[in-house]
C-alpha positions in Angstrom: 117.1 133.9 99.0 118.3 130.5 97.9 116.3 127.1 98.2 116.5 125.6 101.9 119.6 123.7 102.9 119.2 120.2 103.1 121.8 118.9 106.3 121.8 116.2 108.2 119.8 116.4 111.5 122.5 116.2 114.7 119.9 114.1 116.6 118.5 111.6 114.5 120.4 108.6 115.0 121.0 107.8 111.4 123.6 104.7 111.6 121.7 103.3 114.7 118.3 103.8 113.1 119.1 101.8 110.1 119.6 98.5 112.3 116.8 99.5 114.7 113.0 98.3 114.6 110.7 100.1 116.3 107.2 98.6 117.6 104.1 100.5 118.8 101.0 98.7 119.8 97.8 99.1 117.0 96.6 102.5 116.6 93.0 101.7 117.0 91.2 104.9 118.1 91.6 108.0 115.8 90.3 111.4 116.6 89.7 113.6 113.1 89.2 117.2 114.5 88.2 120.4 112.5 87.3 123.8 113.5 89.9 124.7 116.4 89.9 127.5 114.4 86.5 128.9 113.5 87.1 130.2 110.2 89.2 127.3 108.8 86.3 125.5 106.5 88.1 122.5 105.5 88.3 120.6 108.8 84.7 122.0 109.7 83.2 120.6 106.6 85.1 117.3 106.6 84.0 116.9 110.1 80.5 117.4 109.3 80.8 115.2 106.1 81.9 112.4 108.3 79.3 112.7 111.0 76.4 113.0 108.3 77.8 109.5 106.8 78.1 108.6 110.4 81.7 107.4 109.7 83.0 106.0 112.8 84.6 103.0 112.2 86.7 101.6 109.3 88.2 98.3 109.4 90.6 98.3 112.5 90.0 101.9 113.2 87.5 103.6 115.3 87.1 107.1 114.5 85.9 110.0 116.6 85.1 113.2 115.0 85.2 116.3 116.7 84.1 119.9 115.9 87.0 121.6 118.2 85.5 125.1 118.6 81.8 125.0 117.5 81.1 128.7 119.0 84.0 129.9 117.0 82.4 128.1 113.8 79.2 129.5 114.5 80.4 133.2 114.7 83.0 132.1 111.7 85.9 133.4 113.9 89.3 132.2 114.3 88.3 132.3 118.2 86.1 133.9 120.9 88.2 134.8 123.8 91.5 132.9 123.2 93.3 131.0 120.4 92.1 127.5 121.5 95.2 125.8 119.7 97.3 127.7 122.3 95.3 126.4 125.3 97.1 122.8 125.6 100.1 123.2 127.8 99.8 121.2 130.9 99.7 124.4 133.0 96.9 125.5 131.2 94.9 122.0 130.9 95.5 121.9 134.9 94.5 125.5 135.7 91.3 126.3 137.9 88.1 127.2 136.1 86.7 130.5 137.3 84.0 132.6 136.2 86.6 134.6 134.3 88.0 131.9 132.6 88.1 132.3 128.7 85.7 130.3 126.8 88.7 128.6 124.9 90.2 127.5 127.7 87.0 125.8 129.2 86.6 123.9 125.6 90.4 122.9 125.9 89.6 121.1 129.1 86.6 119.4 127.8 88.8 118.1 125.0 91.3 116.7 126.9 88.7 115.0 128.9 87.3 113.6 125.9 90.3 112.8 124.0 93.0 112.7 126.8 94.3 113.2 129.2 97.2 114.4 127.7 100.2 112.2 128.5 98.1 109.5 129.8 97.6 105.7 128.8 94.2 106.5 128.2 94.7 109.1 125.5 93.4 108.7 122.1 96.1 106.7 119.6 96.4 109.4 117.1 94.9 112.7 116.9 94.7 114.6 113.6 93.6 118.2 113.5 93.0 120.1 110.3 93.8 123.5 109.7 93.7 126.0 106.7 96.2 128.8 105.7 95.8 131.7 103.4 99.8 130.9 102.4 100.6 128.7 99.2 102.2 126.0 101.0 100.4 123.0 99.8 99.7 120.0 102.2 101.8 120.5 105.4 102.2 118.1 108.3 103.0 119.9 111.7 103.9 117.5 114.2 105.9 117.7 117.7 109.6 115.8 118.3 110.5 113.0 116.0 107.5 111.1 116.1 108.0 107.8 113.9 104.3 107.4 113.2 103.9 110.7 112.0 106.8 110.4 109.6 106.1 107.0 108.3 102.6 108.7 107.5 104.0 111.5 105.6 106.2 109.1 103.6 102.9 107.1 102.8 101.2 110.3 101.7 104.1 111.6 99.7 104.4 108.2 97.7 100.3 108.2 97.0 99.9 112.1 96.1 102.8 112.8 94.0 101.1 115.5 92.5 100.6 117.4 95.7 103.3 119.5 97.7 103.6 117.8 101.0 105.9 119.1 103.5 106.5 118.9 107.1 107.5 120.9 110.3 108.6 119.5 113.4 108.4 121.5 116.6 110.8 121.0 119.1 109.1 121.8 122.0 108.8 119.7 125.3 105.4 117.7 125.5 104.3 119.4 128.7 104.7 122.7 126.9 103.1 121.7 123.6 100.5 124.1 123.0 98.2 122.8 120.2 95.2 120.2 120.3 97.3 117.4 118.4 99.5 117.1 121.6 96.5 115.7 123.7 97.1 112.2 121.4 99.4 109.5 122.3 100.7 110.4 118.5 99.2 113.6 116.5 99.9 115.9 113.8 98.1 118.6 112.4 97.5 118.8 108.8 97.8 122.6 107.3 96.9 123.3 103.6 96.5 126.5 101.7 96.0 128.6 99.9 92.1 129.0 100.9 91.1 132.3 102.5 89.4 132.5 105.8 85.6 131.6 106.0 85.8 130.2 102.2 85.6 126.5 101.6 87.5 125.2 98.3 86.6 122.2 96.6 90.1 121.0 95.2 91.5 121.8 98.9 88.9 119.8 100.5 89.4 116.9 98.3 93.0 117.1 98.8 92.2 116.8 102.5 89.9 113.7 102.0 92.4 111.7 100.2 95.1 112.6 102.5 92.8 111.5 105.5 91.4 108.4 103.6 95.3 107.3 102.8 96.1 108.1 106.5 93.1 105.4 107.5 94.5 102.9 104.7 98.0 103.4 106.2 96.5 102.7 109.9 94.8 99.5 108.5 98.2 98.2 107.2 100.2 99.2 110.3 97.4 97.4 112.5 97.5 94.4 110.5 100.9 93.6 111.3 103.2 95.2 108.4 106.5 96.3 108.8 107.3 99.6 106.9 110.9 99.6 106.2 113.3 102.7 107.2 114.4 105.6 105.0 114.8 109.4 105.1 112.4 112.0 104.8 112.5 116.0 105.0 110.8 118.2 107.5 111.4 121.8 108.5 112.2 123.4 112.1 112.0 126.7 113.4 115.4 128.9 113.5 114.0 132.0 114.5 111.1 134.2 114.1 111.8 137.4 112.0 109.4 140.6 113.1 109.0 143.3 110.2 110.6 146.6 110.5 108.8 149.0 112.9 108.7 152.7 113.9 110.6 153.0 116.9 108.2 155.1 118.6 104.7 154.2 117.4 105.3 150.4 117.2 103.9 150.4 113.5 105.0 148.6 110.7 106.9 150.1 108.3 107.9 147.9 105.5 106.3 144.9 103.5 107.8 141.7 102.8 109.7 141.6 99.4 107.7 139.8 96.8 110.6 137.2 96.1 110.4 136.0 99.7 107.0 136.1 101.3 107.9 134.5 104.2 107.4 135.6 107.9 110.0 132.9 109.7 113.2 131.4 108.8 113.0 127.5 109.0 115.8 125.4 108.7 115.7 121.8 106.3 116.7 118.7 107.6 116.7 115.2 106.8 115.2 112.7 109.3 115.8 109.1 109.5 112.8 106.9 109.4 113.4 103.8 111.6 112.0 100.4 110.7 108.5 100.2 111.9 105.7 97.6 112.9 102.9 97.2 115.4 103.4 94.9 118.1 
């Protein structure tokens, strides 16, 4: 399998983007969340550390720290009844609560009330959700759509953390169908880093995420001060298709393993995204 192919995105508006300046209001309210999956420990310890130090404001940025799924964290499990990070579609957030409603769906609606409502002017300006993976993928930013704020933050992280493999995945899903926690904010992204086993905290992984959070807040300070950020290009991955394992046609059991030279479970397409000139208004 060769390296990913770098191509121009057909929707990035490259020519017009070079002449365009996008302006956003200051991003004054930021949420940093961990423990959405209760056995991914970097976010859990990051949130606890910030709460212990009572870090709730840095310069122009007010910070809300949230342990997203406390019951799953206590049990050191991914979730209790249902994957919390699949509970943030508009349909699920507006569904009625009954005695049989899964715990995570109740929790999703609570989080939406705290940091949203999703899609509203009252929603938090930027939501960062911290995750781990057992895959050796380095630091990966995952976001919906072509979000200029997320792309510029990624570019800043890459410039300030040259020794870290920092990549991005863009999920092309309509906002009302976006299912993960970061979609509650006006802007938002997941920071996923690995390799780290479930239920374990690695110091080097923790320190990398702390540096990324510190640099993100540093970028926000500059953005809120009125600085203009020049445009450019940045590479992101988009999902093309899922590739299942070979299975027994009768039992459905997996009958093969991924070849050691591949070690991937899905095919990703490598594109080049244009960055518009960006500033605060």
